[in-house]
FIGU-631241 format. One record per residue: residue in one letter; x, y, z of N, C-alpha, C in turn. Coordinates in steps of 0.05 Angstrom, whole numbers, padded with zeros to 5 digits, always signed. Example, Ala and Ser with C-alpha at 12.3 -4.5 7.8 and 13.67 -1.06 7.14 Angstrom:
2
A+00264-00114+00156+00246-00090+00156+00264-00066+00156;S+00257-00045+00142+00273-00021+00143+00258+00001+00157;
***
This chain:
214
X+02384+01622+01849+02365+01639+01862+02352+01625+01885;X+02349+01640+01907+02336+01628+01931+02307+01623+01925;X+02297+01599+01934+02269+01592+01929+02251+01607+01948;X+02227+01614+01940+02209+01628+01958+02204+01613+01983;X+02201+01628+02005+02195+01616+02031+02166+01607+02031;X+02160+01585+02043+02132+01576+02045+02116+01596+02059;X+02092+01602+02049+02075+01622+02061+02048+01608+02068;X+02034+01621+02086+02008+01611+02095+01988+01612+02071;X+01969+01594+02071+01948+01595+02050+01933+01622+02051;X+01928+01633+02028+01914+01659+02027+01884+01653+02029;X+01869+01675+02031+01839+01673+02030+01830+01660+02004;X+01843+01668+01982+01837+01656+01956+01842+01626+01956;X+01864+01618+01967+01870+01589+01969+01849+01574+01984;X+01840+01586+02007+01820+01573+02023+01793+01571+02008;X+01787+01592+01993+01762+01592+01977+01762+01569+01957;X+01785+01566+01944+01788+01544+01924+01782+01517+01936;X+01792+01513+01960+01788+01488+01974+01759+01484+01982;X+01747+01506+01992+01719+01505+02001+01700+01499+01978;X+01705+01511+01955+01686+01508+01933+01696+01487+01912;X+01716+01471+01920+01726+01451+01901+01704+01431+01893;X+01687+01424+01912+01666+01405+01907+01645+01415+01888;X+01644+01442+01885+01625+01454+01866+01639+01459+01839;X+01664+01469+01840+01678+01476+01815+01686+01452+01799;X+01694+01431+01812+01703+01407+01797+01682+01395+01780;X+01657+01390+01790+01637+01379+01772+01630+01397+01748;X+01629+01424+01753+01623+01442+01732+01646+01442+01711;X+01671+01442+01722+01694+01441+01704+01695+01416+01687;X+01687+01394+01700+01686+01368+01685+01665+01369+01663;X+01642+01381+01669+01621+01384+01648+01630+01401+01625;X+01643+01424+01631+01652+01442+01610+01673+01429+01593;X+01691+01414+01605+01712+01399+01590+01698+01379+01572;X+01678+01366+01582+01664+01344+01567+01650+01355+01542;X+01640+01380+01544+01625+01390+01520+01644+01405+01501;X+01670+01404+01507+01690+01413+01487+01701+01441+01492;X+01693+01455+01513+01704+01481+01519+01732+01478+01530;X+01749+01498+01525+01776+01497+01535+01780+01518+01557;X+01800+01514+01574+01805+01534+01595+01809+01562+01584;X+01823+01564+01561+01828+01591+01549+01802+01603+01540;X+01783+01587+01530+01757+01597+01521+01742+01608+01545;X+01744+01595+01568+01730+01605+01592+01743+01631+01601;X+01770+01632+01600+01783+01657+01607+01774+01680+01590;X+01772+01675+01564+01763+01696+01545+01734+01703+01551;X+01717+01683+01557+01689+01688+01563+01686+01706+01587;X+01702+01700+01608+01702+01717+01632+01710+01745+01626;X+01730+01749+01609+01739+01776+01602+01718+01791+01586;X+01705+01777+01568+01683+01789+01552+01660+01798+01571;X+01653+01780+01590+01632+01787+01609+01639+01811+01626;X+01664+01812+01634+01674+01835+01650+01671+01861+01633;X+01679+01859+01608+01677+01883+01590+01648+01892+01587;X+01630+01873+01585+01601+01881+01583+01592+01894+01609;X+01600+01882+01632+01593+01893+01658+01604+01921+01661;X+01629+01925+01653+01642+01951+01655+01628+01972+01638;X+01619+01964+01614+01604+01983+01597+01578+01991+01611;X+01564+01971+01622+01538+01977+01636+01543+01996+01659;X+01565+01991+01674+01572+02009+01696+01578+02037+01686;X+01592+02039+01663+01598+02065+01653+01574+02082+01646;X+01551+02068+01641+01526+02081+01634+01510+02087+01659;X+01521+02081+01682+01508+02088+01708+01489+02067+01718;X+01488+02044+01705+01470+02022+01715+01486+02004+01733;X+01490+02013+01757+01509+01999+01776+01499+01971+01784;X+01474+01969+01790+01464+01943+01800+01466+01922+01778;X+01457+01928+01754+01459+01909+01732+01488+01903+01726;X+01505+01923+01725+01533+01919+01719+01547+01902+01741;X+01539+01907+01766+01551+01891+01787+01543+01861+01785;X+01519+01856+01777+01510+01828+01774+01525+01815+01751;X+01528+01829+01729+01543+01818+01706+01572+01813+01714;X+01584+01831+01729+01611+01827+01739+01613+01802+01757;X+01593+01798+01774+01593+01774+01791+01592+01749+01775;X+01575+01748+01755+01573+01724+01738+01600+01720+01723;X+01613+01741+01714+01638+01739+01699+01660+01728+01717;X+01661+01738+01742+01681+01728+01761+01677+01699+01767;X+01652+01690+01770+01646+01662+01775+01655+01645+01751;X+01650+01654+01727+01659+01640+01703+01689+01638+01702;X+01702+01661+01708+01731+01662+01707+01744+01643+01727;X+01730+01637+01748+01741+01619+01769+01744+01590+01759;X+01732+01584+01736+01731+01557+01726+01755+01549+01709;X+01770+01568+01697+01790+01561+01678+01813+01545+01691;X+01821+01553+01715+01842+01538+01728+01834+01510+01736;X+01808+01508+01744+01797+01482+01751+01797+01463+01727;X+01788+01474+01704+01787+01458+01680+01815+01449+01671;X+01834+01467+01673+01862+01459+01665+01872+01437+01683;X+01867+01439+01709+01876+01419+01728+01863+01392+01722;X+01837+01392+01717+01823+01367+01711+01832+01354+01685;X+01841+01371+01666+01851+01361+01641+01880+01351+01643;X+01893+01358+01666+01921+01352+01669+01939+01370+01652;X+01928+01394+01646+01942+01412+01629+01951+01437+01643;X+01952+01437+01669+01960+01460+01684+01989+01467+01677;X+01995+01492+01672+02022+01500+01664+02028+01528+01673;X+02054+01534+01674+02062+01561+01682+02051+01581+01662;X+02051+01574+01636+02041+01593+01616+02011+01597+01619;X+01997+01576+01626+01968+01580+01630+01963+01598+01654;X+01978+01595+01675+01975+01612+01698+01983+01641+01691;X+02002+01644+01673+02011+01671+01664+01988+01684+01648;X+01976+01669+01630+01954+01680+01614+01931+01688+01632;X+01925+01671+01652+01903+01676+01670+01908+01702+01686;X+01933+01705+01695+01940+01729+01711+01938+01754+01694;X+01947+01753+01669+01946+01776+01651+01917+01783+01645;X+01900+01763+01640+01872+01769+01635+01858+01781+01659;X+01866+01772+01683+01855+01784+01708+01862+01813+01710;X+01887+01821+01702+01895+01849+01703+01879+01865+01683;X+01875+01854+01659+01859+01868+01639+01830+01872+01650;X+01820+01851+01663+01792+01853+01673+01790+01876+01694;X+01810+01878+01711+01809+01899+01731+01811+01927+01717;X+01830+01930+01698+01832+01955+01684+01806+01963+01671;X+01794+01944+01657+01769+01949+01643+01747+01957+01663;X+01745+01943+01686+01725+01950+01706+01729+01978+01717;X+01753+01984+01724+01759+02011+01735+01755+02032+01713;X+01761+02024+01688+01756+02043+01665+01727+02050+01663;X+01710+02030+01667+01681+02036+01666+01673+02055+01688;X+01684+02051+01712+01677+02069+01735+01689+02097+01730;X+01713+02098+01719+01725+02124+01713+01708+02140+01693;X+01699+02126+01672+01682+02139+01652+01657+02149+01664;X+01645+02133+01682+01620+02142+01695+01624+02167+01711;X+01645+02167+01728+01649+02191+01744+01655+02216+01728;X+01671+02212+01707+01677+02235+01689+01652+02245+01675;X+01635+02227+01666+01611+02235+01652+01592+02250+01671;X+01594+02245+01697+01578+02259+01717+01592+02284+01727;X+01616+02289+01716+01633+02311+01726+01639+02309+01756;X+01641+02284+01764+01648+02278+01792+01678+02273+01793;X+01693+02295+01794+01722+02292+01791+01735+02280+01815;X+01723+02283+01839+01734+02270+01862+01732+02240+01859;X+01709+02231+01850+01705+02202+01845+01724+02191+01824;X+01729+02207+01803+01748+02199+01782+01776+02196+01794;X+01784+02215+01810+01810+02215+01822+01813+02191+01841;X+01793+02186+01857+01794+02163+01875+01795+02136+01859;X+01780+02135+01837+01781+02112+01820+01809+02107+01809;X+01823+02129+01801+01850+02126+01792+01868+02115+01814;X+01865+02125+01838+01881+02116+01861+01875+02087+01867;X+01850+02079+01865+01842+02051+01869+01855+02033+01847;X+01855+02043+01823+01868+02027+01801+01897+02024+01806;X+01911+02046+01814+01939+02045+01820+01945+02025+01842;X+01929+02025+01864+01933+02007+01886+01929+01978+01877;X+01909+01973+01861+01904+01946+01852+01927+01935+01834;X+01937+01953+01817+01959+01945+01800+01984+01939+01817;X+01989+01956+01836+02013+01953+01853+02012+01928+01870;X+01988+01921+01879+01985+01896+01895+01995+01872+01878;X+01986+01871+01853+01993+01849+01835+02023+01851+01827;X+02032+01876+01821+02059+01879+01811+02080+01872+01833;X+02075+01881+01857+02093+01875+01879+02096+01845+01883;X+02074+01830+01881+02075+01801+01884+02091+01789+01861;X+02085+01797+01837+02099+01786+01814+02129+01792+01814;X+02135+01816+01821+02164+01824+01822+02178+01809+01845;X+02165+01806+01867+02177+01792+01890+02182+01763+01883;X+02163+01750+01870+02167+01722+01863+02188+01719+01842;X+02191+01739+01825+02213+01738+01805+02240+01739+01818;X+02242+01750+01842+02267+01752+01857+02270+01730+01878;X+02251+01712+01878+02253+01689+01897+02241+01695+01924;X+02225+01716+01926+02211+01722+01952+02182+01713+01949;X+02167+01716+01971+02138+01712+01970+02125+01739+01979;X+02101+01743+01969+02086+01767+01976+02056+01762+01977;X+02048+01737+01984+02020+01730+01986+02009+01738+02013;X+02010+01764+02018+02000+01775+02044+01983+01799+02038;X+01970+01810+02058+01955+01835+02055+01925+01831+02058;X+01912+01853+02064+01884+01852+02071+01865+01853+02047;X+01875+01861+02024+01857+01864+02001+01870+01853+01975;X+01870+01826+01972+01879+01815+01947+01856+01816+01927;X+01860+01803+01903+01841+01806+01882+01813+01797+01890;X+01811+01774+01902+01784+01764+01910+01771+01783+01929;X+01786+01793+01949+01774+01812+01968+01766+01838+01955;X+01781+01846+01935+01773+01870+01920+01746+01867+01907;X+01741+01844+01895+01715+01839+01883+01693+01836+01905;X+01700+01825+01928+01681+01822+01950+01673+01850+01960;X+01690+01869+01958+01683+01897+01965+01668+01910+01942;X+01678+01907+01918+01667+01922+01895+01639+01913+01887;X+01636+01887+01882+01610+01878+01871+01586+01883+01888;X+01586+01876+01914+01562+01882+01930+01556+01912+01931;X+01576+01929+01933+01571+01958+01934+01561+01968+01908;X+01569+01957+01886+01558+01964+01860+01529+01956+01858;X+01523+01932+01867+01496+01922+01867+01477+01940+01883;X+01488+01951+01905+01472+01969+01921+01476+01999+01913;X+01488+02002+01889+01490+02029+01877+01507+02048+01894;X+01530+02038+01904+01548+02054+01920+01576+02054+01908;X+01579+02064+01883+01605+02062+01870+01627+02078+01883;X+01620+02102+01894+01640+02119+01907+01651+02105+01932;X+01634+02093+01948+01644+02078+01972+01662+02055+01963;X+01654+02042+01941+01669+02019+01932+01698+02027+01924;X+01700+02048+01907+01727+02055+01898+01743+02068+01921;X+01729+02081+01940+01743+02093+01962+01756+02072+01980;X+01741+02051+01986+01751+02029+02002+01775+02015+01988;X+01772+02010+01962+01793+01997+01947+01818+02015+01945;X+01814+02041+01942+01836+02060+01941+01852+02059+01967;X+01838+02059+01989+01852+02059+02015+01864+02032+02021;X+01848+02011+02020+01857+01984+02029+01876+01971+02008;X+01872+01978+01982+01889+01967+01962+01918+01977+01965;X+01921+02003+01970+01947+02015+01973+01960+02006+02000;X+01944+02002+02020+01954+01991+02045+01965+01962+02040;X+01950+01947+02024+01959+01920+02018+01986+01920+02003;X+01988+01938+01984+02014+01940+01969+02036+01946+01988;X+02032+01964+02007+02052+01972+02026+02059+01948+02045;X+02038+01933+02052+02043+01909+02069+02061+01889+02054;X+02056+01886+02029+02073+01867+02013+02101+01878+02010;X+02104+01904+02006+02131+01915+02005+02147+01910+02030;X+02134+01914+02053+02147+01909+02079+02153+01880+02083;X+02135+01862+02073+02140+01834+02075+02164+01825+02059;X+02167+01836+02036+02191+01830+02019+02216+01843+02031;X+02213+01866+02043+02236+01879+02056+02248+01861+02078;X+02230+01850+02094+02239+01832+02116+02254+01808+02104;X+02243+01796+02083+02256+01773+02070+02283+01781+02058;X+02284+01805+02046+02309+01815+02035+02331+01818+02055;X+02324+01829+02078+02343+01832+02100+02353+01805+02110;X+02334+01786+02112+02341+01759+02121+02360+01745+02101;X+02354+01749+02076+02372+01738+02055+02400+01749+02057;X+02401+01776+02060+02427+01789+02062+02443+01779+02087;X+02428+01775+02109+02441+01765+02133+02453+01737+02129;X+02437+01720+02116+02447+01692+02111+02470+01692+02091;X+02468+01709+02071+02491+01711+02051+02516+01720+02065;X+02514+01739+02084+02537+01749+02098+02548+01727+02116;X+02531+01712+02129+02540+01689+02146+02554+01668+02129;X+02544+01662+02106+02556+01642+02088+02584+01651+02079;X+02586+01677+02073+02613+01687+02064+02633+01686+02087;X+02624+01692+02111+02642+01690+02134+02650+01661+02139;X+02632+01642+02135+02638+01614+02139+02658+01604+02118;X+02654+01614+02093+02672+01605+02071+02700+01616+02075;X+02702+01639+02088+02729+01651+02092+02741+01640+02118;
***
């Protein structure tokens, strides 16, 4: 299988570098007191679930703050694993799966809220936002499974939270899901086009190699 083409650092990659000096000492402390990366991953997921429940009850500001704290906690599991020298593909897999669950739970809380208010337009937009978020992650995972890269687009996971959390804190859930619905699906399409270009390039090279062999 062809190896993925090197891609530019994403916004998430740059954030990790920027905050490395903060995350590393905290991760070192958490490792020292006996917590594991998986425990932190679970703690972040539990926090997200609590935040989503609060949001479902219409308390957007409180729910947004809880989500923010949960996201900050979740950012520590990878740091802890790296400091332990235990970084692994399986650990990254578990982290990615928990991130998807966290997003589903968050959007589930928003969906419940809109339905309880009989705000069916908001519920529909939330569904579209959920679909876009899932597709952004799925396209990347599927592309990498085929040896391509797809770390492109205007609204990756971190950017989605940068849109969602502040707008929830300011009690603007409809604007939040509307932006994610639009920009998330645009991001998925950007990734599809990015993979399409790589696919055509691979086909061209394969054709050239066959001509050379003959």
